HTML snippet that shows the backbone in 3Dmol.js (N, CA, C, O; Angstrom):
<script src="https://3Dmol.org/build/3Dmol-min.js"></script>
<div id="view" style="width:600px;height:400px;position:relative"></div>
<script>
const pdb = `
ATOM      1  N   MET A   1     -13.813   8.610  -3.051  1.00  0.00           N
ATOM      2  CA  MET A   1     -12.838   9.253  -2.198  1.00  0.00           C
ATOM      3  C   MET A   1     -11.471   8.637  -2.478  1.00  0.00           C
ATOM      4  O   MET A   1     -11.356   7.419  -2.611  1.00  0.00           O
ATOM      5  N   LYS A   2     -10.460   9.449  -2.567  1.00  0.00           N
ATOM      6  CA  LYS A   2      -9.094   8.967  -2.807  1.00  0.00           C
ATOM      7  C   LYS A   2      -8.399   8.718  -1.469  1.00  0.00           C
ATOM      8  O   LYS A   2      -8.590   9.453  -0.500  1.00  0.00           O
ATOM      9  N   ARG A   3      -7.597   7.673  -1.445  1.00  0.00           N
ATOM     10  CA  ARG A   3      -6.801   7.347  -0.257  1.00  0.00           C
ATOM     11  C   ARG A   3      -5.406   6.976  -0.720  1.00  0.00           C
ATOM     12  O   ARG A   3      -5.247   6.171  -1.638  1.00  0.00           O
ATOM     13  N   SER A   4      -4.393   7.557  -0.091  1.00  0.00           N
ATOM     14  CA  SER A   4      -3.003   7.230  -0.402  1.00  0.00           C
ATOM     15  C   SER A   4      -2.423   6.364   0.697  1.00  0.00           C
ATOM     16  O   SER A   4      -2.757   6.513   1.872  1.00  0.00           O
ATOM     17  N   MET A   5      -1.549   5.456   0.295  1.00  0.00           N
ATOM     18  CA  MET A   5      -0.894   4.572   1.249  1.00  0.00           C
ATOM     19  C   MET A   5       0.567   4.428   0.819  1.00  0.00           C
ATOM     20  O   MET A   5       0.861   4.285  -0.368  1.00  0.00           O
ATOM     21  N   ASP A   6       1.467   4.468   1.780  1.00  0.00           N
ATOM     22  CA  ASP A   6       2.891   4.297   1.506  1.00  0.00           C
ATOM     23  C   ASP A   6       3.322   2.859   1.770  1.00  0.00           C
ATOM     24  O   ASP A   6       2.837   2.208   2.695  1.00  0.00           O
ATOM     25  N   PHE A   7       4.231   2.386   0.948  1.00  0.00           N
ATOM     26  CA  PHE A   7       4.793   1.040   1.047  1.00  0.00           C
ATOM     27  C   PHE A   7       6.309   1.166   1.052  1.00  0.00           C
ATOM     28  O   PHE A   7       6.858   2.063   0.412  1.00  0.00           O
ATOM     29  N   THR A   8       6.993   0.275   1.767  1.00  0.00           N
ATOM     30  CA  THR A   8       8.448   0.235   1.712  1.00  0.00           C
ATOM     31  C   THR A   8       8.871  -0.785   0.667  1.00  0.00           C
ATOM     32  O   THR A   8       8.243  -1.830   0.499  1.00  0.00           O
ATOM     33  N   MET A   9       9.951  -0.453  -0.031  1.00  0.00           N
ATOM     34  CA  MET A   9      10.440  -1.296  -1.120  1.00  0.00           C
ATOM     35  C   MET A   9      11.941  -1.482  -0.913  1.00  0.00           C
ATOM     36  O   MET A   9      12.640  -0.523  -0.586  1.00  0.00           O
ATOM     37  N   SER A  10      12.443  -2.692  -1.096  1.00  0.00           N
ATOM     38  CA  SER A  10      13.848  -2.972  -0.803  1.00  0.00           C
ATOM     39  C   SER A  10      14.801  -2.592  -1.929  1.00  0.00           C
ATOM     40  O   SER A  10      15.982  -2.347  -1.682  1.00  0.00           O
ATOM     41  N   ARG A  11      14.303  -2.540  -3.163  1.00  0.00           N
ATOM     42  CA  ARG A  11      15.169  -2.209  -4.306  1.00  0.00           C
ATOM     43  C   ARG A  11      14.464  -1.205  -5.204  1.00  0.00           C
ATOM     44  O   ARG A  11      13.234  -1.157  -5.227  1.00  0.00           O
ATOM     45  N   PRO A  12      15.226  -0.398  -5.948  1.00  0.00           N
ATOM     46  CA  PRO A  12      14.604   0.578  -6.850  1.00  0.00           C
ATOM     47  C   PRO A  12      14.100  -0.088  -8.134  1.00  0.00           C
ATOM     48  O   PRO A  12      14.433  -1.234  -8.439  1.00  0.00           O
ATOM     49  N   ASN A  13      13.290   0.667  -8.869  1.00  0.00           N
ATOM     50  CA  ASN A  13      12.847   0.295 -10.224  1.00  0.00           C
ATOM     51  C   ASN A  13      11.966  -0.950 -10.293  1.00  0.00           C
ATOM     52  O   ASN A  13      11.926  -1.612 -11.330  1.00  0.00           O
ATOM     53  N   LEU A  14      11.268  -1.278  -9.221  1.00  0.00           N
ATOM     54  CA  LEU A  14      10.357  -2.419  -9.264  1.00  0.00           C
ATOM     55  C   LEU A  14       8.974  -2.018  -9.760  1.00  0.00           C
ATOM     56  O   LEU A  14       8.250  -2.834 -10.331  1.00  0.00           O
ATOM     57  N   VAL A  15       8.612  -0.757  -9.539  1.00  0.00           N
ATOM     58  CA  VAL A  15       7.369  -0.193 -10.082  1.00  0.00           C
ATOM     59  C   VAL A  15       7.662   1.236 -10.525  1.00  0.00           C
ATOM     60  O   VAL A  15       8.674   1.820 -10.140  1.00  0.00           O
ATOM     61  N   LYS A  16       6.765   1.792 -11.340  1.00  0.00           N
ATOM     62  CA  LYS A  16       6.943   3.155 -11.851  1.00  0.00           C
ATOM     63  C   LYS A  16       5.671   3.968 -11.602  1.00  0.00           C
ATOM     64  O   LYS A  16       4.577   3.409 -11.526  1.00  0.00           O
ATOM     65  N   ALA A  17       5.818   5.274 -11.478  1.00  0.00           N
ATOM     66  CA  ALA A  17       4.664   6.157 -11.320  1.00  0.00           C
ATOM     67  C   ALA A  17       3.722   5.979 -12.502  1.00  0.00           C
ATOM     68  O   ALA A  17       4.156   5.876 -13.649  1.00  0.00           O
ATOM     69  N   GLY A  18       2.439   5.946 -12.209  1.00  0.00           N
ATOM     70  CA  GLY A  18       1.422   5.757 -13.235  1.00  0.00           C
ATOM     71  C   GLY A  18       1.020   4.310 -13.434  1.00  0.00           C
ATOM     72  O   GLY A  18       0.014   4.033 -14.088  1.00  0.00           O
ATOM     73  N   GLN A  19       1.774   3.395 -12.891  1.00  0.00           N
ATOM     74  CA  GLN A  19       1.510   1.962 -13.050  1.00  0.00           C
ATOM     75  C   GLN A  19       0.377   1.525 -12.134  1.00  0.00           C
ATOM     76  O   GLN A  19       0.313   1.947 -10.979  1.00  0.00           O
ATOM     77  N   GLU A  20      -0.524   0.676 -12.644  1.00  0.00           N
ATOM     78  CA  GLU A  20      -1.554   0.075 -11.799  1.00  0.00           C
ATOM     79  C   GLU A  20      -0.950  -1.141 -11.110  1.00  0.00           C
ATOM     80  O   GLU A  20      -0.275  -1.951 -11.747  1.00  0.00           O
ATOM     81  N   VAL A  21      -1.195  -1.268  -9.805  1.00  0.00           N
ATOM     82  CA  VAL A  21      -0.656  -2.391  -9.039  1.00  0.00           C
ATOM     83  C   VAL A  21      -1.782  -3.120  -8.322  1.00  0.00           C
ATOM     84  O   VAL A  21      -2.816  -2.533  -8.002  1.00  0.00           O
ATOM     85  N   GLU A  22      -1.566  -4.405  -8.076  1.00  0.00           N
ATOM     86  CA  GLU A  22      -2.507  -5.222  -7.317  1.00  0.00           C
ATOM     87  C   GLU A  22      -1.991  -5.378  -5.899  1.00  0.00           C
ATOM     88  O   GLU A  22      -0.788  -5.494  -5.663  1.00  0.00           O
ATOM     89  N   ILE A  23      -2.923  -5.380  -4.963  1.00  0.00           N
ATOM     90  CA  ILE A  23      -2.600  -5.426  -3.543  1.00  0.00           C
ATOM     91  C   ILE A  23      -3.226  -6.667  -2.918  1.00  0.00           C
ATOM     92  O   ILE A  23      -4.370  -7.009  -3.221  1.00  0.00           O
ATOM     93  N   THR A  24      -2.480  -7.342  -2.048  1.00  0.00           N
ATOM     94  CA  THR A  24      -3.059  -8.415  -1.252  1.00  0.00           C
ATOM     95  C   THR A  24      -3.027  -7.992   0.212  1.00  0.00           C
ATOM     96  O   THR A  24      -2.170  -7.213   0.630  1.00  0.00           O
ATOM     97  N   GLU A  25      -3.974  -8.517   0.982  1.00  0.00           N
ATOM     98  CA  GLU A  25      -4.086  -8.188   2.396  1.00  0.00           C
ATOM     99  C   GLU A  25      -3.630  -9.373   3.231  1.00  0.00           C
ATOM    100  O   GLU A  25      -3.961 -10.522   2.936  1.00  0.00           O
ATOM    101  N   GLY A  26      -2.868  -9.080   4.272  1.00  0.00           N
ATOM    102  CA  GLY A  26      -2.471 -10.096   5.235  1.00  0.00           C
ATOM    103  C   GLY A  26      -2.912  -9.657   6.619  1.00  0.00           C
ATOM    104  O   GLY A  26      -3.196  -8.481   6.847  1.00  0.00           O
ATOM    105  N   ILE A  27      -2.967 -10.599   7.534  1.00  0.00           N
ATOM    106  CA  ILE A  27      -3.369 -10.274   8.909  1.00  0.00           C
ATOM    107  C   ILE A  27      -2.344 -10.823   9.893  1.00  0.00           C
ATOM    108  O   ILE A  27      -1.861 -11.948   9.763  1.00  0.00           O
ATOM    109  N   LEU A  28      -2.031  -9.997  10.873  1.00  0.00           N
ATOM    110  CA  LEU A  28      -1.177 -10.422  11.979  1.00  0.00           C
ATOM    111  C   LEU A  28      -2.125 -10.919  13.063  1.00  0.00           C
ATOM    112  O   LEU A  28      -2.710 -10.116  13.790  1.00  0.00           O
ATOM    113  N   LYS A  29      -2.280 -12.217  13.175  1.00  0.00           N
ATOM    114  CA  LYS A  29      -3.296 -12.800  14.059  1.00  0.00           C
ATOM    115  C   LYS A  29      -3.109 -12.424  15.518  1.00  0.00           C
ATOM    116  O   LYS A  29      -4.091 -12.245  16.238  1.00  0.00           O
ATOM    117  N   THR A  30      -1.871 -12.302  15.966  1.00  0.00           N
ATOM    118  CA  THR A  30      -1.655 -11.997  17.379  1.00  0.00           C
ATOM    119  C   THR A  30      -2.091 -10.581  17.726  1.00  0.00           C
ATOM    120  O   THR A  30      -2.571 -10.339  18.834  1.00  0.00           O
ATOM    121  N   ALA A  31      -1.932  -9.644  16.802  1.00  0.00           N
ATOM    122  CA  ALA A  31      -2.283  -8.252  17.085  1.00  0.00           C
ATOM    123  C   ALA A  31      -3.613  -7.845  16.448  1.00  0.00           C
ATOM    124  O   ALA A  31      -4.184  -6.816  16.807  1.00  0.00           O
ATOM    125  N   GLY A  32      -4.099  -8.640  15.514  1.00  0.00           N
ATOM    126  CA  GLY A  32      -5.331  -8.283  14.824  1.00  0.00           C
ATOM    127  C   GLY A  32      -5.174  -7.143  13.845  1.00  0.00           C
ATOM    128  O   GLY A  32      -6.161  -6.526  13.445  1.00  0.00           O
ATOM    129  N   ASN A  33      -3.947  -6.859  13.457  1.00  0.00           N
ATOM    130  CA  ASN A  33      -3.672  -5.792  12.500  1.00  0.00           C
ATOM    131  C   ASN A  33      -3.559  -6.352  11.087  1.00  0.00           C
ATOM    132  O   ASN A  33      -3.335  -7.546  10.887  1.00  0.00           O
ATOM    133  N   TYR A  34      -3.718  -5.464  10.121  1.00  0.00           N
ATOM    134  CA  TYR A  34      -3.651  -5.848   8.713  1.00  0.00           C
ATOM    135  C   TYR A  34      -2.456  -5.177   8.051  1.00  0.00           C
ATOM    136  O   TYR A  34      -2.047  -4.086   8.449  1.00  0.00           O
ATOM    137  N   TYR A  35      -1.901  -5.831   7.044  1.00  0.00           N
ATOM    138  CA  TYR A  35      -0.822  -5.245   6.246  1.00  0.00           C
ATOM    139  C   TYR A  35      -1.106  -5.568   4.791  1.00  0.00           C
ATOM    140  O   TYR A  35      -1.879  -6.476   4.482  1.00  0.00           O
ATOM    141  N   TYR A  36      -0.474  -4.816   3.901  1.00  0.00           N
ATOM    142  CA  TYR A  36      -0.744  -4.945   2.472  1.00  0.00           C
ATOM    143  C   TYR A  36       0.562  -5.096   1.705  1.00  0.00           C
ATOM    144  O   TYR A  36       1.583  -4.504   2.054  1.00  0.00           O
ATOM    145  N   THR A  37       0.502  -5.898   0.657  1.00  0.00           N
ATOM    146  CA  THR A  37       1.675  -6.167  -0.177  1.00  0.00           C
ATOM    147  C   THR A  37       1.344  -5.839  -1.613  1.00  0.00           C
ATOM    148  O   THR A  37       0.301  -6.247  -2.123  1.00  0.00           O
ATOM    149  N   ILE A  38       2.231  -5.099  -2.275  1.00  0.00           N
ATOM    150  CA  ILE A  38       2.122  -4.895  -3.719  1.00  0.00           C
ATOM    151  C   ILE A  38       2.669  -6.154  -4.363  1.00  0.00           C
ATOM    152  O   ILE A  38       3.820  -6.526  -4.133  1.00  0.00           O
ATOM    153  N   GLU A  39       1.857  -6.802  -5.160  1.00  0.00           N
ATOM    154  CA  GLU A  39       2.257  -8.067  -5.783  1.00  0.00           C
ATOM    155  C   GLU A  39       2.954  -7.837  -7.108  1.00  0.00           C
ATOM    156  O   GLU A  39       2.633  -6.893  -7.830  1.00  0.00           O
ATOM    157  N   PRO A  40       3.908  -8.700  -7.429  1.00  0.00           N
ATOM    158  CA  PRO A  40       4.350  -9.902  -6.726  1.00  0.00           C
ATOM    159  C   PRO A  40       5.435  -9.583  -5.706  1.00  0.00           C
ATOM    160  O   PRO A  40       6.615  -9.533  -6.053  1.00  0.00           O
ATOM    161  N   ALA A  41       5.055  -9.372  -4.471  1.00  0.00           N
ATOM    162  CA  ALA A  41       5.956  -9.109  -3.339  1.00  0.00           C
ATOM    163  C   ALA A  41       6.984  -8.025  -3.647  1.00  0.00           C
ATOM    164  O   ALA A  41       8.180  -8.203  -3.417  1.00  0.00           O
ATOM    165  N   VAL A  42       6.503  -6.906  -4.168  1.00  0.00           N
ATOM    166  CA  VAL A  42       7.361  -5.780  -4.537  1.00  0.00           C
ATOM    167  C   VAL A  42       7.614  -4.866  -3.346  1.00  0.00           C
ATOM    168  O   VAL A  42       8.740  -4.416  -3.133  1.00  0.00           O
ATOM    169  N   ALA A  43       6.558  -4.588  -2.560  1.00  0.00           N
ATOM    170  CA  ALA A  43       6.665  -3.657  -1.439  1.00  0.00           C
ATOM    171  C   ALA A  43       5.603  -3.992  -0.400  1.00  0.00           C
ATOM    172  O   ALA A  43       4.593  -4.625  -0.709  1.00  0.00           O
ATOM    173  N   MET A  44       5.847  -3.555   0.850  1.00  0.00           N
ATOM    174  CA  MET A  44       4.932  -3.872   1.942  1.00  0.00           C
ATOM    175  C   MET A  44       4.572  -2.603   2.710  1.00  0.00           C
ATOM    176  O   MET A  44       5.389  -1.698   2.878  1.00  0.00           O
ATOM    177  N   SER A  45       3.325  -2.566   3.168  1.00  0.00           N
ATOM    178  CA  SER A  45       2.837  -1.415   3.937  1.00  0.00           C
ATOM    179  C   SER A  45       3.179  -1.561   5.412  1.00  0.00           C
ATOM    180  O   SER A  45       3.733  -2.565   5.858  1.00  0.00           O
ATOM    181  N   ALA A  46       2.828  -0.522   6.139  1.00  0.00           N
ATOM    182  CA  ALA A  46       2.862  -0.588   7.601  1.00  0.00           C
ATOM    183  C   ALA A  46       1.658  -1.416   8.052  1.00  0.00           C
ATOM    184  O   ALA A  46       0.898  -1.909   7.219  1.00  0.00           O
ATOM    185  N   ASN A  47       1.486  -1.567   9.340  1.00  0.00           N
ATOM    186  CA  ASN A  47       0.340  -2.291   9.885  1.00  0.00           C
ATOM    187  C   ASN A  47      -0.808  -1.315  10.130  1.00  0.00           C
ATOM    188  O   ASN A  47      -0.591  -0.171  10.527  1.00  0.00           O
ATOM    189  N   TYR A  48      -2.035  -1.787   9.886  1.00  0.00           N
ATOM    190  CA  TYR A  48      -3.232  -0.964  10.042  1.00  0.00           C
ATOM    191  C   TYR A  48      -4.244  -1.678  10.921  1.00  0.00           C
ATOM    192  O   TYR A  48      -4.370  -2.902  10.879  1.00  0.00           O
ATOM    193  N   ARG A  49      -4.973  -0.888  11.727  1.00  0.00           N
ATOM    194  CA  ARG A  49      -6.029  -1.445  12.564  1.00  0.00           C
ATOM    195  C   ARG A  49      -7.238  -1.805  11.697  1.00  0.00           C
ATOM    196  O   ARG A  49      -7.333  -1.402  10.538  1.00  0.00           O
ATOM    197  N   LYS A  50      -8.152  -2.568  12.285  1.00  0.00           N
ATOM    198  CA  LYS A  50      -9.327  -3.039  11.559  1.00  0.00           C
ATOM    199  C   LYS A  50     -10.126  -1.890  10.949  1.00  0.00           C
ATOM    200  O   LYS A  50     -10.600  -2.002   9.818  1.00  0.00           O
ATOM    201  N   ASN A  51     -10.280  -0.794  11.677  1.00  0.00           N
ATOM    202  CA  ASN A  51     -11.064   0.330  11.158  1.00  0.00           C
ATOM    203  C   ASN A  51     -10.327   1.119  10.073  1.00  0.00           C
ATOM    204  O   ASN A  51     -10.890   2.049   9.496  1.00  0.00           O
ATOM    205  N   GLN A  52      -9.074   0.755   9.792  1.00  0.00           N
ATOM    206  CA  GLN A  52      -8.287   1.401   8.747  1.00  0.00           C
ATOM    207  C   GLN A  52      -8.077   0.491   7.536  1.00  0.00           C
ATOM    208  O   GLN A  52      -7.293   0.814   6.643  1.00  0.00           O
ATOM    209  N   ARG A  53      -8.774  -0.641   7.506  1.00  0.00           N
ATOM    210  CA  ARG A  53      -8.569  -1.608   6.419  1.00  0.00           C
ATOM    211  C   ARG A  53      -8.815  -0.991   5.060  1.00  0.00           C
ATOM    212  O   ARG A  53      -9.658  -0.109   4.896  1.00  0.00           O
ATOM    213  N   LEU A  54      -8.066  -1.471   4.097  1.00  0.00           N
ATOM    214  CA  LEU A  54      -8.185  -1.044   2.716  1.00  0.00           C
ATOM    215  C   LEU A  54      -9.262  -1.876   2.037  1.00  0.00           C
ATOM    216  O   LEU A  54      -9.275  -3.099   2.181  1.00  0.00           O
ATOM    217  N   VAL A  55     -10.154  -1.247   1.311  1.00  0.00           N
ATOM    218  CA  VAL A  55     -11.215  -1.952   0.600  1.00  0.00           C
ATOM    219  C   VAL A  55     -10.745  -2.331  -0.806  1.00  0.00           C
ATOM    220  O   VAL A  55     -10.994  -3.443  -1.270  1.00  0.00           O
ATOM    221  N   SER A  56     -10.071  -1.407  -1.473  1.00  0.00           N
ATOM    222  CA  SER A  56      -9.616  -1.622  -2.852  1.00  0.00           C
ATOM    223  C   SER A  56      -8.491  -2.646  -2.917  1.00  0.00           C
ATOM    224  O   SER A  56      -7.732  -2.807  -1.961  1.00  0.00           O
ATOM    225  N   ARG A  57      -8.391  -3.320  -4.022  1.00  0.00           N
ATOM    226  CA  ARG A  57      -7.301  -4.273  -4.234  1.00  0.00           C
ATOM    227  C   ARG A  57      -6.440  -3.905  -5.442  1.00  0.00           C
ATOM    228  O   ARG A  57      -5.528  -4.644  -5.814  1.00  0.00           O
ATOM    229  N   LYS A  58      -6.743  -2.746  -6.054  1.00  0.00           N
ATOM    230  CA  LYS A  58      -5.918  -2.204  -7.133  1.00  0.00           C
ATOM    231  C   LYS A  58      -5.757  -0.715  -6.901  1.00  0.00           C
ATOM    232  O   LYS A  58      -6.673  -0.044  -6.424  1.00  0.00           O
ATOM    233  N   GLY A  59      -4.584  -0.207  -7.243  1.00  0.00           N
ATOM    234  CA  GLY A  59      -4.325   1.220  -7.094  1.00  0.00           C
ATOM    235  C   GLY A  59      -3.325   1.687  -8.133  1.00  0.00           C
ATOM    236  O   GLY A  59      -2.772   0.885  -8.886  1.00  0.00           O
ATOM    237  N   ILE A  60      -3.099   2.995  -8.166  1.00  0.00           N
ATOM    238  CA  ILE A  60      -2.173   3.605  -9.113  1.00  0.00           C
ATOM    239  C   ILE A  60      -0.991   4.178  -8.341  1.00  0.00           C
ATOM    240  O   ILE A  60      -1.172   4.922  -7.377  1.00  0.00           O
ATOM    241  N   VAL A  61       0.218   3.828  -8.769  1.00  0.00           N
ATOM    242  CA  VAL A  61       1.438   4.365  -8.158  1.00  0.00           C
ATOM    243  C   VAL A  61       1.520   5.849  -8.503  1.00  0.00           C
ATOM    244  O   VAL A  61       1.525   6.220  -9.677  1.00  0.00           O
ATOM    245  N   THR A  62       1.584   6.694  -7.478  1.00  0.00           N
ATOM    246  CA  THR A  62       1.686   8.135  -7.715  1.00  0.00           C
ATOM    247  C   THR A  62       3.098   8.658  -7.493  1.00  0.00           C
ATOM    248  O   THR A  62       3.455   9.717  -8.008  1.00  0.00           O
ATOM    249  N   GLU A  63       3.901   7.927  -6.733  1.00  0.00           N
ATOM    250  CA  GLU A  63       5.256   8.388  -6.447  1.00  0.00           C
ATOM    251  C   GLU A  63       6.129   7.208  -6.060  1.00  0.00           C
ATOM    252  O   GLU A  63       5.690   6.285  -5.373  1.00  0.00           O
ATOM    253  N   VAL A  64       7.365   7.255  -6.509  1.00  0.00           N
ATOM    254  CA  VAL A  64       8.386   6.288  -6.113  1.00  0.00           C
ATOM    255  C   VAL A  64       9.593   7.123  -5.717  1.00  0.00           C
ATOM    256  O   VAL A  64      10.000   8.015  -6.461  1.00  0.00           O
ATOM    257  N   GLY A  65      10.162   6.847  -4.567  1.00  0.00           N
ATOM    258  CA  GLY A  65      11.278   7.667  -4.121  1.00  0.00           C
ATOM    259  C   GLY A  65      12.215   6.946  -3.187  1.00  0.00           C
ATOM    260  O   GLY A  65      12.071   5.757  -2.903  1.00  0.00           O
ATOM    261  N   GLU A  66      13.193   7.721  -2.713  1.00  0.00           N
ATOM    262  CA  GLU A  66      14.198   7.180  -1.812  1.00  0.00           C
ATOM    263  C   GLU A  66      14.386   8.145  -0.657  1.00  0.00           C
ATOM    264  O   GLU A  66      14.432   9.360  -0.850  1.00  0.00           O
ATOM    265  N   THR A  67      14.493   7.600   0.538  1.00  0.00           N
ATOM    266  CA  THR A  67      14.798   8.374   1.739  1.00  0.00           C
ATOM    267  C   THR A  67      16.057   7.764   2.352  1.00  0.00           C
ATOM    268  O   THR A  67      16.531   6.736   1.869  1.00  0.00           O
ATOM    269  N   PRO A  68      16.596   8.358   3.378  1.00  0.00           N
ATOM    270  CA  PRO A  68      17.758   7.746   4.035  1.00  0.00           C
ATOM    271  C   PRO A  68      17.462   6.342   4.579  1.00  0.00           C
ATOM    272  O   PRO A  68      18.382   5.555   4.798  1.00  0.00           O
ATOM    273  N   ARG A  69      16.179   6.031   4.795  1.00  0.00           N
ATOM    274  CA  ARG A  69      15.793   4.720   5.328  1.00  0.00           C
ATOM    275  C   ARG A  69      15.534   3.692   4.236  1.00  0.00           C
ATOM    276  O   ARG A  69      15.364   2.512   4.542  1.00  0.00           O
ATOM    277  N   GLY A  70      15.500   4.099   2.979  1.00  0.00           N
ATOM    278  CA  GLY A  70      15.260   3.154   1.894  1.00  0.00           C
ATOM    279  C   GLY A  70      14.293   3.703   0.868  1.00  0.00           C
ATOM    280  O   GLY A  70      14.037   4.906   0.817  1.00  0.00           O
ATOM    281  N   TYR A  71      13.764   2.820   0.061  1.00  0.00           N
ATOM    282  CA  TYR A  71      12.866   3.199  -1.023  1.00  0.00           C
ATOM    283  C   TYR A  71      11.412   3.123  -0.566  1.00  0.00           C
ATOM    284  O   TYR A  71      11.060   2.337   0.314  1.00  0.00           O
ATOM    285  N   PHE A  72      10.576   3.960  -1.186  1.00  0.00           N
ATOM    286  CA  PHE A  72       9.151   3.916  -0.865  1.00  0.00           C
ATOM    287  C   PHE A  72       8.332   4.045  -2.140  1.00  0.00           C
ATOM    288  O   PHE A  72       8.804   4.529  -3.168  1.00  0.00           O
ATOM    289  N   VAL A  73       7.092   3.596  -2.035  1.00  0.00           N
ATOM    290  CA  VAL A  73       6.123   3.682  -3.117  1.00  0.00           C
ATOM    291  C   VAL A  73       4.850   4.256  -2.512  1.00  0.00           C
ATOM    292  O   VAL A  73       4.383   3.776  -1.479  1.00  0.00           O
ATOM    293  N   ARG A  74       4.286   5.277  -3.143  1.00  0.00           N
ATOM    294  CA  ARG A  74       3.002   5.823  -2.712  1.00  0.00           C
ATOM    295  C   ARG A  74       1.957   5.404  -3.743  1.00  0.00           C
ATOM    296  O   ARG A  74       2.131   5.615  -4.943  1.00  0.00           O
ATOM    297  N   VAL A  75       0.878   4.812  -3.258  1.00  0.00           N
ATOM    298  CA  VAL A  75      -0.180   4.306  -4.130  1.00  0.00           C
ATOM    299  C   VAL A  75      -1.480   4.993  -3.747  1.00  0.00           C
ATOM    300  O   VAL A  75      -1.783   5.160  -2.566  1.00  0.00           O
ATOM    301  N   GLU A  76      -2.248   5.391  -4.761  1.00  0.00           N
ATOM    302  CA  GLU A  76      -3.543   6.023  -4.532  1.00  0.00           C
ATOM    303  C   GLU A  76      -4.651   5.047  -4.904  1.00  0.00           C
ATOM    304  O   GLU A  76      -4.601   4.390  -5.943  1.00  0.00           O
ATOM    305  N   PHE A  77      -5.648   4.969  -4.036  1.00  0.00           N
ATOM    306  CA  PHE A  77      -6.770   4.055  -4.213  1.00  0.00           C
ATOM    307  C   PHE A  77      -8.075   4.843  -4.261  1.00  0.00           C
ATOM    308  O   PHE A  77      -8.194   5.895  -3.632  1.00  0.00           O
ATOM    309  N   ASP A  78      -9.053   4.333  -5.008  1.00  0.00           N
ATOM    310  CA  ASP A  78     -10.423   4.838  -4.954  1.00  0.00           C
ATOM    311  C   ASP A  78     -11.116   4.047  -3.859  1.00  0.00           C
ATOM    312  O   ASP A  78     -11.344   2.846  -4.005  1.00  0.00           O
ATOM    313  N   GLU A  79     -11.449   4.709  -2.775  1.00  0.00           N
ATOM    314  CA  GLU A  79     -12.075   4.059  -1.630  1.00  0.00           C
ATOM    315  C   GLU A  79     -13.469   4.631  -1.421  1.00  0.00           C
ATOM    316  O   GLU A  79     -13.690   5.820  -1.649  1.00  0.00           O
ATOM    317  N   PRO A  80     -14.410   3.802  -0.993  1.00  0.00           N
ATOM    318  CA  PRO A  80     -15.732   4.337  -0.671  1.00  0.00           C
ATOM    319  C   PRO A  80     -15.646   5.262   0.550  1.00  0.00           C
ATOM    320  O   PRO A  80     -14.794   5.077   1.419  1.00  0.00           O
ATOM    321  N   ASP A  81     -16.511   6.227   0.600  1.00  0.00           N
ATOM    322  CA  ASP A  81     -16.556   7.153   1.733  1.00  0.00           C
ATOM    323  C   ASP A  81     -17.150   6.400   2.928  1.00  0.00           C
ATOM    324  O   ASP A  81     -18.293   5.948   2.861  1.00  0.00           O
ATOM    325  N   LYS A  82     -16.391   6.260   4.018  1.00  0.00           N
ATOM    326  CA  LYS A  82     -16.825   5.495   5.185  1.00  0.00           C
ATOM    327  C   LYS A  82     -17.653   6.314   6.166  1.00  0.00           C
ATOM    328  O   LYS A  82     -18.162   5.776   7.150  1.00  0.00           O
ATOM    329  N   ARG A  83     -17.793   7.625   5.904  1.00  0.00           N
ATOM    330  CA  ARG A  83     -18.588   8.456   6.801  1.00  0.00           C
ATOM    331  C   ARG A  83     -20.057   8.060   6.714  1.00  0.00           C
ATOM    332  O   ARG A  83     -20.561   7.716   5.645  1.00  0.00           O
ATOM    333  N   VAL A  84     -20.724   8.116   7.843  1.00  0.00           N
ATOM    334  CA  VAL A  84     -22.153   7.741   7.886  1.00  0.00           C
ATOM    335  C   VAL A  84     -23.005   8.991   7.903  1.00  0.00           C
ATOM    336  O   VAL A  84     -24.232   8.901   7.938  1.00  0.00           O
TER     337      VAL A  84
END
`;
const viewer = $3Dmol.createViewer("view");
viewer.addModel(pdb, "pdb");
viewer.setStyle({}, {cartoon: {color: "spectrum"}});
viewer.zoomTo();
viewer.render();
</script>
């Protein structure tokens, strides 16, 4: 199953579409939420609840763009189907 995730990026041209990226997971201990970083500290995701955790640690950049709020990176992951 494919899963896409958006990351915010502070500067352009740090990654390109088609590039494989490595992801690390962090945890916000006070809230119990998880966040993800494209390494080496290129971009950061939003916060996700435990049931939304990412299993994969590598993905493919499918889109890099700019909005009025800044730059973003969309990454697609191969994730196992969580349905029972």
